[in-house]
N, C-alpha and C positions, 0 to 999 in steps of 0.2 A: 308550485310552492313557492311565498313571498320569503323573501329575503329580508334577514335582518335588519330594522332599520340604520344598526350603524356598518352594516353592510353594502346599505345601500348608496350605488355612485351618483355623486352629483351630475344630474343630467344639462350643468349649466357650465362645466368645465369645459375650459378651448381645445380645439385640437392640439395645439401647441404644448398645453401641459399635460394632455395624454400622451404624446409621441415622447416627451422628457419622461416619465414618469413609465413608461415603458421600454428606455432607455436605459433606464439606473437600475429597473430590477431582470433586466436579461445581463446589461453588464455583471452588476453586483452578485447575482445569482448564479452566473456564469462561472464566476472566480469562484467560491465555496465550490461549486457542484464539484472542477477539475482538484480541488484542493481535497476533497474528502475522498472523491476518487480515485486519485493517483493515491495513497497514502492507504486507502481500502485496500487496493491492488497489489501493497508490499507490505502487508496486514506486520510482519517479521521488522521493517523497516524502522515502521514508526516505532512497534514497542522498543526496540534499539535507541531510538533517539529519544522516546521517554527516560530507558534507562542511561541515558546518556546525562538529561538533565537532572534526575535525581540524583546520581551518584556526586555532578559538580554540588549538587545543594547536600550531600550528604543525607539524604532521606534513603533509610530501608523499602522497599515494601516488594512482596510477594510478587512474583513475574505474574501470577494468573489475575492478579488484580493490576496490574497494568497493562498486561493484556486485552483486559474486559476496559478500562479505563479509553486503550486506542480505540477498540471496537466501537466506545462510545463515541467518541469526537470525533474519527471518520462518519458513522451515520449520520451523527446529527450536523455537521458539515452537507453532503451530499441531499440529507433530505428537507431542510432549511432553506438550501439554495436552489434546488430544485420545486419548490414552494414557490419559493419570492419569484423564481422564474418564469413561472406558470401564473401567478395571478392569485396563486392559493393560499388561504387565512391569512392576507392580506395584514392583519394587524399580528398576530401571532409570532408570524414566519418576521416579520422586522423589527419585532422587539427582542424576539430571543436573538436575533443577529446580533442585534445594538447590543446588547446585554455580553454574547461571546468576544465585543469590542472592547466591551469597559474591561476584560480582561486582559485581550491579548495587548492591549495599546500600552498599556502601562508593562506590561512582561516584556515585549518587543523591543521598550525603547533601554526596561534594566539592561538584555541582550546588547542591546547595540554600546552600552556604556563599558557594561562589568566583561563582554566577554566570556560568558563560561560554558560556551558553546562554538563553534566552530562556523555552525548556519543554523537556523531556530528549523529547520526540516518542515517549514510550511506545504509547498508540493513535494516532501520527501524527495529521492533520490532524480526525479524526472524532472526539475529544475529548480538548481541551487542557487538562489540570491544572499545574498552580503545583506547581514545584521541592518546594516542599516538602511540599506535599500527597503528592506520588508518594515522597516517601522515607517517610513515616510506611504508604502504601500497603504497600509490598516491608517494612517490617516485620511485617506484620499476615502477610500475605504467608510467609516465613519463616517468620514460629510459625505458619502449619497446614504446613508441608511436616513440621516437626520433627515435629509428632503423629503424621505422615503416616509418617514413618519408621520410628516406634514401632508403629503399629497398620497398616499398609495391607495389610504380608501378613496379617495375621489374618484378612480378609475377602473372597469371591473376589470375582472380575471379573464382564464380562457373558459373556466369550468364555473358552475354553479352551485354556493355551498353544497346541498344536499349527496354529492358527488366527490368535491375533494377528498373526502379522508379516502374514498377506492384507490385516488390517487397515490396517497399517501402509503396505503399497505403496498403496493407497486413499487413503487421507489425505494421500501424498506426493503419487502423482498430484495431487490434485487441487489442491492451491496452488501446482504449480510449473504447473500452467494458467494459474492465477488470476496468478503474478507471472508468467509470460511474456506472454501477453495484458497485461497493463498499463503492460510498459514496453515494448513492439513497439507498440502501437496507444494505448489511452488505456484508467486505471482504470476497470472495471465499475461501481463506484461513484464520485461525484463527492464530495468533503467541501469541497471549495474551494469559495472566494465565484463561479465563473462557471459554475454548472454547463448544462447543454443546456437553453432557453430564457429564459437570463438575457439584458438589451439591453445594449447598450453604449454606449448613448447617456448621456452624462453628464448629470444633475438639473439644472431649469432653475437652481437655486441654483449650480453651478459652469459655466453655461454661458459663465457674459461675464468668468472670471474670466482676468487676463493670463498668459501665462508666465510673464513674466520678475517674477511679484511670487507667483510658486509657491516653495516650501520641504521638502526633504527632510528630516525627523527619523530618525538614524539613533543608533545605541548602542553602545559597548563600554567594557566595563568598569567597568559601571555612569554612566557618561557621555552623556549625550546631547548631539548638536549639530545643527546645523542648513545644510545645504549647498542651494544655489539653485541652480536650471535651468542656470545658465552655468555654474557651475565644474565641476570635475572631482571626480564622485562618491568616495568613499571606496572600498578594496577589501572585497573580502570577508571582511577581521576583522569587519567594522564590520557590525553588526541591523541592517535596516531597521526601522523602529517605524509613522511614517505622512506622509503628505506634508500640508501646508496651504498655505494663502494667506496669507503676509505683510503687513503695513498696519495702518490705523486699520479697517477693516472684514475682523477676523481671523476667516475662516471654514474649520474645520476640514474635512479631505475625509480619506473614509473610505480607509484603507492599501491596500486590494484595490480602489479606483475605477479605472476604466483612462485614464491620461491619455497623451495621445500629444503629442510636441513636435516643432517646424521644426528649422533650422537655426540658426535666432536663439534659438530657446528662448522660442519662442510654445505655448500650448496648443493645439492645433487637432484637437483631436478629433470636436470635432463636423461640420466638414470633412472628416473621414478616413473614420467611418466612418459609412455612409450609411443614410440613416434609409429608403430602399425599394430594391428588388430584390433582387439578388442580390450577395454580396461577400464574397472568400475573403479570409486575412488570414494571412501566413506567418510563425509566429513561431518568433524566433532569440532568445531569453532568455540565452543564452552563445554568443556570436559565440567568440568565443575555439577552442569545442570543435568547430565547426560544419567539413565537410569545402565545401568553394566550392566543388564542384560541385553543390551544391544549388541554385543561383545557375541552371542550365540548367532544371532542373526546372520552375522557378518560372517564367521567361520564357515557359515551354509552355504553362504552368494561365494566365497571362496574358493570351497571347493566343484560348486558350480563351474564359474569361471575358467578353472584349471583343466574341470571334463571337456569345457569349450574350445582351450585352446587360448583362453583369454589370460587377464592377472587380476587381480585385486589389491589397493595398497587403503589402507586407513592415513589419513593426515587430523593431526589433531593439536591442540598450543600447549600440550602440557610441556616439562620440561624433560631431557635426557634420563636422570634419575626415575621420573614416575613414568615416563615411557617404559623402560625396562618393570617396573613394578607391575604397570598393565598387563604387559606380553605374559610372566609369570603368572600373574592371579587370574586372567581370563583364558590363560593354556590358548593364546593365540595362533595361528595357524597363518598368520597373513602380517605382511609386513607395518611396520608403524613408525609415521616421521612426523615430525616437526613443523609447523608453517603459522606464521604470524594470524593472529585469530580476527583482527579486523579484515584481511585478507579474506579469510575462510568464512566471514559471514558475507564479503561481500559474491565468494562462489559459488553460494547456495544456500538456500533459506533452510532453517530448520536447526530443533538442538540436537538432531542427529540425519543426516542425509544424503543422496546416493548421486552421483555423478555420472554418466558411463560415457565413455570415450572409443571415439573409433577413428584411427592413426593420429592419437593427438588430441580433435577436434570432441567438442560436446556435442552428442548426441538426443541427453536430454536430461533432465534434473529431476529427484523427486525429494521429499521428505519422507525417508523411513519408515514410520507409523502408515503410511498410504499404500504400502507393496506388499502380499498377501508372499510373504517368502515360502514358506512351506510351500505354498501352490507352486508359484514359480520355481523352486528348487525340484520337482517331480513333474515338471509340462515335457512330455517325450520330446518337443522342437525349443528349448531355451532360447536360441537364438532368438527365435522368432518374435515367443513372451517379452522378452526383453526387448522386442521395438514396441511391441504394440503396450508396452507399458506409458512411451513417450506423454506427458501431459496434456491439455487442452493447454491455447498460447493465446494469443493473436486474434483468431478464427473462432475458437470459444466463447472470446472478450467482445466480438461484434458479434453474434449468432444472439446471446443472451439481449447486448442492446437492442438488437433489432425486434426480437420479442416484447421487450418491452416500450419501445417503440408502439407494436403494435397495438400494445394493452391499450396505454394514453389514448390510440386516436379512436380505438372503439368505445373508448369511454368517454370521449368527447362528441363522437356521431349519437351516443345514446343518450349522453347530456342536453347536446340542443336537439334532439328529436323529442325529449319528453318536455322539452320548454315551449317547444312550439305548441305540444298537444295542449300543455296547459294554460297557456296564453289563446287557447282555439274556445278551447272550453269554457274560461272565463268571457271572451268574449261573444260566447255563444248565451251564457247564461244572461250577459247584463243587455242583449238586446230581446231575451225572452221575458224580461223585467216591466221593458223600456213598453212592449208590447202589451204585455198588462197593463200597466198603471193608463195605457195609454184607451184601452179599452173598459176600463174602471172608470174614464172622465167620460166616453162618448155616453155612456148610459144611464150616468147622473144626468147627464143634460137631455137626454133622452126620455126619463120622469120627471 
């Protein structure tokens, strides 16, 4: 099959130019692949970053549309970056990325100057860089893409045009699976402060601090303000910076250290997080978005944990009065305490999620919607069933990536084999025509 004229590489292109083109392809493509993939892995984190932008600009968008937008951006970055790195769709890939940068370049300049968010979120929580560094990074990427507009079609890619779309389908299936798993279960890789194996028990320096001395530091429009635990915390237009103790012995606490408070505002983390045995923590970082029916499942899980000799506790962002109302309305048989919303989002992803602890350390995390609660509760060996609920993580991502690589290699082998077969057939037809012409000429001479 003959490549379109617009896609045919220039045979006179120097080796040096071909090397430069491939370096630019792989370099720029790898950046977009990484950017799209790390955001796809932690799709909830991407959704939260989108909402942070929308809140800063006072734009109200339903979360379902935000999720679709986040999925679309992650998929577009990953797919076009991979296509560029492989040399596929040489014109479309470059122009698509250049159009993206036409939006991102002025946007990151605005973010650098106005500073509406603490970081742009280009690489999610995997790699946090300053807004200024993000802008200069985008200048370099745009310059590289401009060069590729001029030179990219002069150098062939790995695949022929007739098989490039198959690579695109394989890549799209891969990134979509990663997104859906991260959204519905948990991210395949945990870039946050509470990965599996982390202890939720506070350190000795913070164990004796009274909750009434704890203050939260938020920032808005470049202005930082402290809020005590007993006061009403600011709305979502403020960005959480850190929490610390007030008073003469001012000891800073990590922004991502879990702190649990009771109705009086006392820090009761050591009383809530058990240092021995199994404990289940139900995490509700944004109660306003939760379906109240989750409480019936939580009651069932609490009954199961008590039967096993363990315990269950719910952590939410509600204030003391709202927690008391929730207890009465849901007839909750489990304790409910307050924690900071940003920290709960760091702890586990999802509107309602479950974290299983053993001796205070995280065994696994799951979105509650991914758990068959009824089957789990009825299981004759609940502890074994609980351990089997551990979601796939790094190993699953490695297996999926290996499978994708194998698919791309198989496509490449078939592609190159087909090219050789087609070329030989064309050469054979050319030789036959040449022989026939020679025979005809000889026949005319004999006549």
